[in-house]
C-alpha positions as CSV (number, residue, x, y, z in Angstrom):
1,V,211.2,131.0,114.0
2,P,211.8,132.0,110.4
3,D,211.5,135.6,109.3
4,P,208.2,136.7,107.8
5,F,208.1,136.7,104.0
6,P,208.6,140.2,102.6
7,Y,205.7,139.7,100.2
8,F,202.2,138.3,100.1
9,M,200.9,136.0,97.3
10,G,197.5,137.0,96.0
11,L,195.3,137.6,93.0
12,K,194.0,140.8,91.4
13,E,191.5,141.5,88.7
14,S,192.5,141.8,85.1
15,P,191.6,145.1,83.6
16,E,190.1,143.3,80.6
17,P,188.8,139.9,81.8
18,T,187.8,137.5,79.0
19,N,185.9,134.2,78.8
20,A,187.8,130.9,78.7
21,K,187.2,128.4,75.9
22,V,186.0,124.9,76.4
23,N,188.9,122.4,76.2
24,I,187.6,119.6,74.0
25,R,188.0,116.3,75.9
26,G,190.3,118.2,78.4
27,N,192.8,119.0,75.7
28,P,194.1,122.6,76.2
29,Y,195.3,122.7,72.5
30,E,191.9,121.7,71.1
31,L,189.6,124.6,71.9
32,G,185.8,124.8,71.5
33,E,183.3,127.5,72.1
34,D,183.5,130.3,74.8
35,A,182.5,129.2,78.3
36,P,180.6,132.3,79.6
37,R,181.3,133.4,83.2
38,R,178.2,132.4,85.1
39,F,176.9,130.1,87.7
40,L,176.5,126.3,87.1
41,Q,173.5,125.7,84.8
42,V,172.7,122.4,86.4
43,L,172.2,124.1,89.8
44,S,170.2,127.0,88.4
45,G,166.4,127.2,88.0
46,G,166.8,128.3,84.4
47,E,169.5,129.9,82.2
48,P,172.0,131.5,84.6
49,A,172.7,135.2,83.8
50,P,176.3,135.9,82.8
51,Y,178.6,137.7,85.3
52,T,179.3,141.3,84.5
53,Q,181.4,142.5,87.4
54,G,185.0,142.1,86.4
55,S,186.1,138.5,86.3
56,G,183.0,137.3,88.1
57,R,184.8,135.7,91.0
58,R,182.9,137.7,93.6
59,E,179.6,137.0,92.0
60,L,180.4,133.3,91.9
61,A,181.4,133.3,95.5
62,E,178.2,135.0,96.5
63,A,176.2,132.6,94.4
64,V,177.8,129.6,96.1
65,A,177.4,131.0,99.6
66,T,173.7,131.7,99.1
67,H,172.8,128.6,97.2
68,P,170.5,126.3,99.3
69,L,172.6,123.3,98.5
70,T,175.7,124.8,100.2
71,A,174.0,124.8,103.7
72,R,172.8,121.2,103.2
73,V,176.3,120.0,102.2
74,M,177.9,121.8,105.2
75,V,175.5,120.6,107.9
76,N,175.7,117.0,106.4
77,R,179.6,117.1,106.7
78,V,179.4,118.4,110.3
79,W,176.8,115.7,111.1
80,E,179.1,113.0,109.5
81,R,182.0,114.2,111.6
82,L,180.1,114.0,114.8
83,F,178.0,110.9,114.2
84,G,180.3,108.7,112.1
85,Q,178.0,108.8,109.0
86,G,176.1,111.5,107.3
87,I,172.4,112.0,106.7
88,V,173.5,111.7,103.1
89,R,176.2,109.1,102.9
90,T,177.8,110.5,99.8
91,P,179.0,113.9,101.2
92,S,180.4,115.1,97.8
93,N,177.4,113.9,95.7
94,F,173.9,115.3,96.4
95,G,172.9,114.5,92.8
96,Q,170.9,111.8,91.1
97,S,173.7,109.2,91.4
98,G,174.3,110.0,95.1
99,D,172.8,108.6,98.2
100,R,169.3,109.5,99.4
101,P,169.1,111.3,102.7
102,S,168.0,109.0,105.6
103,H,166.2,112.0,107.3
104,P,165.3,114.6,104.6
105,E,163.2,116.7,106.9
106,L,166.0,116.9,109.5
107,L,168.5,117.8,106.8
108,E,166.2,120.7,105.6
109,F,165.7,121.8,109.2
110,L,169.4,121.9,110.0
111,A,170.2,123.7,106.8
112,A,167.6,126.3,107.5
113,R,168.9,126.8,111.1
114,F,172.5,127.0,109.8
115,S,171.5,129.8,107.3
116,Q,169.5,131.7,109.9
117,R,172.6,131.7,112.1
118,E,174.7,133.2,109.2
119,G,176.7,130.0,108.8
120,S,177.8,129.6,112.5
121,V,179.6,126.2,112.6
122,K,180.0,126.6,116.4
123,G,176.3,127.0,116.9
124,L,175.6,124.0,114.7
125,V,178.1,121.8,116.6
126,R,176.7,122.9,119.9
127,E,173.1,122.1,118.9
128,L,174.0,118.7,117.6
129,M,176.2,117.7,120.6
130,L,173.4,118.7,123.0
131,S,170.9,116.5,121.1
132,S,169.6,113.2,122.5
133,V,170.9,111.4,119.4
134,Y,174.5,112.5,120.1
135,Q,174.2,111.2,123.6
136,L,173.2,107.7,122.6
137,S,175.5,104.8,123.5
138,T,176.9,102.2,121.1
139,E,174.9,99.5,123.0
140,Y,173.7,96.7,120.7
141,S,170.0,95.9,120.3
142,E,168.9,92.7,118.5
143,K,165.5,94.1,117.8
144,N,166.8,97.4,116.2
145,F,169.5,95.6,114.4
146,L,167.1,93.3,112.6
147,K,165.1,96.3,111.4
148,D,168.1,98.6,110.6
149,P,171.4,96.7,110.5
150,D,173.3,99.7,109.0
151,N,172.1,102.1,111.6
152,R,170.7,104.4,109.0
153,L,168.1,105.7,111.5
154,F,170.7,106.4,114.2
155,W,169.1,104.2,116.9
156,R,172.6,103.9,118.5
157,A,175.9,105.7,118.4
158,N,178.4,104.5,115.8
159,Q,181.6,103.2,117.2
160,K,184.4,105.2,115.7
161,R,188.1,104.6,115.6
162,L,190.4,107.5,116.5
163,D,191.9,109.1,113.4
164,V,195.6,109.0,113.3
165,E,196.1,112.6,114.5
166,A,193.9,111.9,117.6
167,L,195.6,108.5,118.1
168,R,199.1,110.0,118.1
169,D,198.1,112.9,120.4
170,T,196.5,110.5,122.8
171,L,199.6,108.3,122.9
172,L,201.6,111.4,123.8
173,F,199.1,112.6,126.3
174,V,198.8,109.4,128.4
175,S,202.5,109.0,128.5
176,G,202.9,112.6,129.8
177,A,205.0,113.6,126.8
178,L,202.5,115.8,124.9
179,D,203.7,119.4,124.2
180,A,200.4,121.3,124.2
181,S,201.9,124.6,123.2
182,V,199.8,126.5,120.6
183,G,201.0,128.0,117.3
184,G,204.4,128.1,115.7
185,P,205.9,126.5,112.5
186,S,205.2,123.0,111.4
187,Q,207.7,120.2,112.3
188,E,208.7,116.8,111.0
189,L,207.0,113.9,112.7
190,N,209.9,112.2,114.4
191,A,210.8,110.9,117.8
192,A,211.8,114.3,119.0
193,N,208.5,115.9,118.0
194,H,206.0,115.8,120.9
195,R,203.7,118.5,119.6
196,R,200.2,117.9,118.5
197,T,199.9,116.3,115.1
198,V,198.0,119.3,113.8
199,Y,201.4,121.0,113.7
200,A,203.0,118.2,111.7
201,R,204.7,118.9,108.4
202,I,202.9,117.0,105.6
203,S,204.9,115.9,102.6
204,R,203.2,115.1,99.3
205,V,206.3,113.3,98.1
206,K,207.1,111.1,101.1
207,P,204.3,110.9,103.6
208,N,204.9,109.8,107.2
209,D,204.6,106.0,107.7
210,M,202.4,106.2,110.7
211,L,200.0,108.6,109.0
212,V,199.7,106.3,106.0
213,L,199.3,103.2,108.0
214,F,196.2,104.6,109.8
215,D,194.4,106.0,106.7
216,F,195.6,109.6,106.5
217,P,194.3,110.8,103.2
218,N,196.4,111.5,100.1
219,A,197.7,115.0,100.3
220,I,197.8,115.4,96.6
221,I,194.1,114.9,95.8
222,S,190.8,116.0,97.4
223,S,189.1,113.3,99.5
224,E,185.5,113.5,100.6
225,R,186.1,111.3,103.6
226,R,188.8,109.1,105.2
227,S,188.8,105.4,104.6
228,V,188.9,103.2,107.7
229,T,190.8,100.0,107.2
230,N,191.5,97.2,109.7
231,V,194.7,95.4,108.6
232,P,197.2,93.3,110.5
233,S,200.0,95.9,110.0
234,Q,198.1,98.3,112.3
235,Q,198.2,95.8,115.2
236,L,201.8,95.0,114.4
237,F,202.5,98.7,114.8
238,F,201.4,98.5,118.4
239,L,203.5,95.4,119.0
240,N,206.8,96.4,117.3
241,S,206.9,100.1,116.6
242,K,209.6,102.2,118.2
243,V,206.9,104.9,118.7
244,I,204.8,102.5,120.8
245,L,207.9,101.1,122.7
246,E,209.0,104.6,123.6
247,Q,205.5,105.7,124.7
248,S,205.0,102.5,126.7
249,N,208.2,103.2,128.6
250,M,207.1,106.7,129.4
251,L,203.6,105.6,130.4
252,A,205.1,103.0,132.7
253,A,207.3,105.6,134.3
254,R,204.4,107.9,134.7
255,L,202.3,105.3,136.5
256,L,205.1,104.4,138.8
257,R,205.7,108.1,139.6
258,E,202.1,109.2,140.1
259,A,200.7,106.2,141.9
260,R,203.4,105.3,144.4
261,K,201.2,103.3,146.8
262,D,201.0,99.9,145.1
263,N,200.3,98.2,141.8
264,T,196.6,98.2,142.3
265,A,196.6,102.0,142.4
266,R,198.8,102.1,139.3
267,I,196.4,99.8,137.4
268,R,193.4,101.9,138.3
269,L,195.3,105.1,137.2
270,A,196.2,103.4,133.9
271,Y,192.5,102.6,133.2
272,R,191.4,106.2,134.0
273,L,194.1,107.6,131.7
274,L,193.8,105.3,128.8
275,Y,190.1,104.4,128.8
276,G,188.4,107.2,130.8
277,R,186.7,104.7,133.2
278,P,187.5,102.8,136.4
279,A,189.1,99.4,136.1
280,T,186.8,96.5,137.1
281,E,187.9,94.1,139.9
282,A,188.5,91.4,137.3
283,E,190.8,93.7,135.3
284,V,192.7,94.6,138.4
285,R,193.2,90.9,139.2
286,I,194.4,90.1,135.7
287,G,196.8,93.1,135.9
288,L,198.2,92.0,139.2
289,G,198.7,88.5,138.0
290,F,200.5,89.7,134.9
291,L,202.9,91.9,137.0
292,Q,203.7,89.1,139.5
293,S,205.2,87.0,136.7
294,P,207.5,89.0,137.1
295,R,206.9,91.1,134.0
296,P,208.0,94.7,133.5
297,W,205.5,97.6,133.7
298,Q,206.5,98.6,130.1
299,E,205.0,95.4,128.7
300,Y,201.8,95.9,130.7
301,A,201.6,99.5,129.5
302,Q,202.1,98.3,125.9
303,I,199.3,95.7,126.2
304,L,196.9,98.4,127.4
305,L,197.9,100.7,124.5
306,A,197.4,97.9,122.0
307,S,193.8,97.2,123.1
308,N,190.9,98.1,120.8
309,E,189.4,100.2,123.6
310,F,192.3,102.6,123.4
311,S,191.8,103.2,119.7
312,Y,188.0,103.2,119.5
313,L,185.4,105.6,120.8
314,D,182.2,104.0,122.3
């Protein structure tokens, strides 16, 4: 563990704060009029009053925290994370060019509750996860699909693919290799690193190949949401990657070690570990037939890891 830094980076108020000037067309060498220190005019009911307390940073922070739009944006982002799409589908744009809310009354209700609870994200998440909407399945309905093909009204749960952090952590977990220790410095994502991906070192210059392949956002710019792509190289990763081959070997060894009775017990254990459900009789028969070829357990484990059911949440 490296020694703590002997100093702390921070900001302090200037004894004589001044207004900045407008940069004409973004050019710092072509200056226009003074830009008074105040809240955004477009989000104010009238002409916003200038800030008078020092630089105005604290006044600006308080204005942002208490503005009604802040609570709406926050609850919409939490909703999007839990349900796969937001009540407003443009999470960074609540303006005229943005998306209209699918449930405006619900958005107002959640924003009011969030403010009443003094911005408790934990309370908001608990309330949403205990709702009947969150507990819906992804089951398809022809009648509902014809009326609402985009599921704007949330008549079913949206099928979601695991983000790359959860995907990597799940690979390590099912193989028995996950290091679940908490805290400590970040580490490079390499074969020797079995810690959770949240502790990975993210490079802005040379991002990790696996992260990029599965839509990890650009670390240089702000991103309102992650794109979700479905390209052949992602499936080729499960077929040829050294990461998958290593985890398949470790998963096979775990199944052989923890279910010593017979192959049927090992197949059932594999389905519980990877998919969180019991294997059907047909799936057990297919697995037994594959293993009687004879084929190594590593190949069978890799096939299970490469399935869509492992990468998607229903």
